[in-house]
N, C-alpha and C positions, 0 to 999 in steps of 0.2 A: 676822693674824686680828682683832686689836683694831681696826685701821683699817677692816677690812671691816665689822665690827659698827657702828662709828661712822658709816660712810658709809651703811649701811642705815637706821640711826636717823634720820640727817639727811634721807635721801630720803623716808622716811615722814612726818617732821615737815613738810618742805616741801610734800609732797602734801596733808597735812591743812590747812595754811595756805592753799594754793591753793584747796581746796574751800571753805573759809570765805569767802575773798575772792570767789569766783565766786558763791556763794549770796547773799552780801551784795549784790553787783552786780545779781544777778537780782531781788532783792527791792526795791532802791531805786527803780527806775522806777515800780513799782506804788504805793509810798508817796508819791512825788512827784505822781503823777496824782491 
């Protein structure tokens, strides 16, 4: 059960990080132009 909670937390954390990276990537070209 603890492992499951840990896995869920890691999945959410990874998802949040991915969202941050994708939003940063989307924003960068606009700033460069």
